[in-house]
N, C-alpha and C positions, 0 to 999 in steps of 0.2 A: 288674463282678464276675463273677466265675465263682461259679455258685450253687450252695449247698450243698443236695443235694435232700432229704436227711434231715431238714435244720432244717427245709426248708420244709414238709414234711411234716407235724410239729408246728405251726407258725406257721400253717398254712393250716386246720388244726382248730381252732385257737383264736381265729384273729380273725372267727369269725361275728358277725353286725352285728344291732343293735339300731336303723333309724334313720326319720326325721321331717322331720317338715315342710319338705321341699325345696323352694325357690321356683321358680314357672316358669308353665306355663300348665294351665290343669284341664282336666281329660275335656270337657267341655261347648266348649273351645276358646276361651274367656276369658282373654285377656293378663292375670297378674302381673306386679309390676315382678319385674324381676331382680337380685338379688342386694340383696332388701329387708333378708333378717337381719343380711346383713353390715352392710350400711350403717349399721343402727342399732345396732350394735353396733362401731361402726368404731374408737372409744376405749380399747375392751377390750383389753389388751396380747395376746389370745390370737391376734386377727386381726392384728398389726400385721404389714407386709411384712416379711418376712427377703430380699427377692430373686426373681428372675425367673429361672427354668428353663425349657429348652424350645429354645433359640438354640445357634447352635454354639460349643463354650466351656464351655458351663455343663454341670455334675454330669451332665443327661442332655438329649440330642439329639433334640427330638421332631418332629414336622410342625406341631407348635402351642407356644405358649409361656405362661405363667402365672406371678402371684407366690405364693410359697409361704408359709408362717404364720414369723415371727421362730420360730431355733430348729431347725424343724423338719429333719431332715436327710436332703438329696436322693442318690439313689445310682444308677446305669443299672443295668440286670440285662443278664447276659450269656444269651442263650437257646440261644445256638448247641452244638451237641453234645446237646442235649436233646430236639429235637424228635420222634427217633426211637427214645428210648426210654419205654416205657409210664409211668411214674410222673413223669419228669421234663416229659414233653409234657402229662401230665394237671395238674402244676402249675404250668407257664408256659405254658400253653397253654388258651383258654377260648373255647367256640365259635370266631368267625371272626377272632379277637384273640391277640396274644402278649403277654406281660409284655415290659416296654420298661426302667419306672422304679418305682422303689419311694422315697416320701417319709415317712422313722420320726419320729413322732409322741416319741418316746422322749427325747431332749435337750428338748423343750419339758415332760416331764413326764406324758405321756400314753401309754399301750400300745396303740400302733393304728399304722396306715398308711394314705396315698392311695397308691393303686397305678392306675399309667398303663400302658394297653393298647394297642397299634396293630396293624394290619391293612394287608392289600394293597393298594396304590394303584389305586382303580376303583370301593372300594367306597363307594361315598360316601353311601350310604342310611343314615344313620345309626339312626333307627328299626329297621330291618332289624338293623343292624351290634347294636343293643342288644339286641332281641328275642334273637338267637340266642346272646350273652353271658349271658343270662340263664337261659335254656335248657339250656343247655351246665351249667350250675352244679348242675341237679338239684334235689329236693327245694324247692321253692320252687311262691309260688301268690299271688292276689290281687295282682296285678302291675297298677300302673297309670302311665302313660304321658302327658308333657305335652311341648309344645313349649316352649322358652325361648331367648331371645336375650342374647348376653352384653353386658358394658357397651361391647365394639370392634363390636358389631353382628354378630357370627359365631351363626349360629343350628342348634342341635342338642336333641336331645330329653333326656329327665330320667324314671328311673322310682323310681319305690317297691316295694317289693315285702315279700314275708314268706318268710323261709326256714328250714326245721326240720333242724337240727343231730341228727342221728341219734345219736351220741357224750354231748350230753346234754340229749335227748330235752326241747328247746326250740323256742320258735318266735320269731322275731325279724323284725324289719322289717331293708330294707337300702338303698340308696340307691347309685343311679350316673348318671352322663349321658354321651353321646356325640355327635360331631359328625362332619362329615364335612368332608375338608380335600385339596388336591391331592396330595400325599402319603400320601392313606389315611386311614380312621380311628380314631379317638382314642377310647378310653373311660376314665374316671375314677372310680375307686370306693374309698369310704372303707370301712374295716374296723377295728374296735377289739376290745377284750377284752369289754368288756360294753356295756351298753345306756350308764350313766354316763359311761363313757369317750367314746361315740359322741357324745353331746349336748355333751361339753366340749369333743370335735375338729369338730364340725359346723359351725361360722364358720371353720376353715382351708377346708373343704369349699366352700363357698360361696364365699368369699376364689379357688379357683379357677377356679371358674364364674365368675366375676362378670366378671374378668382375662382370662379365656381371648381368646388374638387366634392367627391364624396365622403360624407362624413364617417372619423371613424380614427 
């Protein structure tokens, strides 16, 4: 879709996030079961798969494919034409990656998105890419990085961190994960209107992480 930069500016401010409890590996390197939270709640309608995106012909063609929660709506993001515009670049590019897909939770009754960001082929260092993504956001702290492995055996890095909204004058937690692929790095980030929305949407984030595979 062609991005309305003005609308995105409002949405970007509104969707600051509070996230916690992401599965993966602790700071000491001790593995934890990937997707444990999602698996435990698999009978919850909120985590019923509504289909897979990422492959050619799906709403978003990506270097990876994964399941999206039922009723969440995926749309590709057309970042062309905004790269040289200051505001557009700020909204569509974050550190080493560019927005590629938005998966809207509104049809499922929530206010928030899963956003997928992609980078250049050759940037396979998932942890480095994720660090760059978080640093580019600004006003962040308390980053905690950990390794994780998807159900399909794809390894990546996940981060929990706090961010401070200057507009709302409050500090919140956020969550994102990154993997390296032959087609370039991929970052998936969950953003919602408030902590209650994020808690409700977190199973969809875990579903995406658990089912993530290289496209093809």
